[in-house]
N, C-alpha and C positions, 0 to 999 in steps of 0.2 A: 504494500500500500504506500503510495507516494503522498507526500504532503503537498499542499497547494503551492508553496514556494518552489518545490522541486519540479512540479508541473509547469510553473511559469518559466523556470529556467530552461526546461526542455523545449518549450514553445520558442524561446529566443534562439536556441541552438538550431532548431528545425527551420526557423525563419531565415537564419543566415545561410544554412546549407542550401535552401531552395530559392534564395534570392527574393523572398517575399518581404513586404513591409507590414508591420503591425501598428495599427493606429491606437496608441496607448490611451487616447482620449475616449475612444469608443469601445475599448476592450475592458470588460468587467468580469468579475467572477463571483460565484456564490457557492457556499458550502451547504449542502442539504443534510439536515439531521433533525431528530426530535429533541435534541439537547437544547434547553432554553438559553444557553450561552452562545449559541451559534451566531447570533446577530452581532456579536462583539468582535468579529474579525476585523483586521486592520488592512489598510492598503498594502499591497506588495510592491516593493521597489526593487528593480533589477536593472543594472546598467543605467541607461537613460530613460527607462520606462517605469511607469507607476500604474498598477492595475487596481482599480477601485473595487471594494467589496460592496455588494448590494444585497438587500434582504428579499427582493422579489424582482422578477422580470417576466416579460411576455415572450414566449417562444412558440412559433408556429400557431399562434392564436390561443395558446394556453398559458395562463398565469401560473408561474412556479414560485413558491416561497421557500425560504431557507429552512423552515421547520415543517415543510411539506403539508401545510394547512390548505385545504381545498374548499373551504366554505364559500369564499368569494368566487371561485371558479364554478362551483355548482350553481350558485345564484346566477352567474352570467350565462351559463349553459341553459338553465331553466328559462331565463328571460328570452334567449334566442329561440328556445323551443316554443314558448308562448306565442311569439311572433309568427312562427310557422304554423302553429295550431290555429291561430285566428285567421290565417290566410286560407286554410283548407277546412274550416269548421262547417261550412255549408256542404261540402262533399261528405264529411263524416256523418252528418245527420240526414243525408239524402236517403229516401226510401227506394230510389231507383238503382242504388249500388248495393251489391251484396256485402255482407260483413267481411268476407275474405278479401275483397278489393279494398275495403276501408282499412283493414289491418295492414295490408301492403302499403297503403298511403301513409299510415301511421309509422311503420317501420322505416320507410325510405325517406320521407319528407321531414318527419318530426324527430324520430329517435336518432337518426344519423347526426342531427345537429346537437341534440342533448348529450349524446354519448361520445362526441368528439374528444379524444384525449383521455378517455376514462380508464385506459390501461394503467395509468399512473396513480389513480385515485385510491386512497385508503379511507373508506367511508366510516363515519361515526353513525350512531343510531339516528341522530338528528338529520343528517344528510340523507340517509336511507328513507326516513319518513317523508322528507320533502320530495324526493324523487317518486316515491310511491303515490303520494297525493297527486302529483302532476299526472302520472300515468293513469291513475284511476279516473281522474277528471276526463282525460281523453277517451278512455274506454267507455265511460258512461255515455259520452256523445256517440260513440260508434254503435254500442249495443242498444242504446235507448232504454226507455222504461220497460218494466215487466209487469204483467198483470198478476196480482196476488191470487193464489189458488183458493184461499179461504174466503175472502170477502169480495173478490173480483175487482178490486180497485187497482189503479196503476200506481207503481212505486219505483223508486230508484233501485238499481242493483246494489247489493251489499258487497263490500270489499272481498269477502270470502268467495263470493260467486264468480269473481273474475278469475280465480285460480282454475276453475273448471272451463271457463270460456276462452282464456288466453294464457298461453305460456310460451316461453319463459318470461317471468316478470322482469322488470328493468334491473332489479338488484342481481338476479341470477345472471343476466347478460353481462353486467359490469364485472362480476366475480369471475365469469368464464373468460373474459378478455384480459383480466389482470395480468400484468407482467410477472413472471416468476423468476 
């Protein structure tokens, strides 16, 4: 295991060998750990270069933090998923489309946005709950109300009923995609 300083030195050597330039003003580093002291890293100085330590940055559209907190990333993904949901909600409630087509719309248009970058997520129960609430709202739109067998009145589907109608749920998908 190399230290951050050793990696910075290796970067400088590789730069010289390949004739590349490193823009020290734009090159930053971050140490990811669950250790609460992680944010106390200092800038690394090497020759004429100084690399700044950062607590978070956005990479390929995903916000990474030094303590691997994903609350803000999940909120951002759900916000994007909500925008997609509202753009297709008329299709999801249409009686002219089958539930299979609606589920394909859900998986390709909505879930693809929500689950972008989920391979790196380590979910807490709170985030799992937020994701399930979002998914259940979309599934309620897809499957619509159900007529109660006892009194004949229309009612919303219960969360447990979605397990029979739709699988795998969003949490199972995230766990199956998780990097090992």
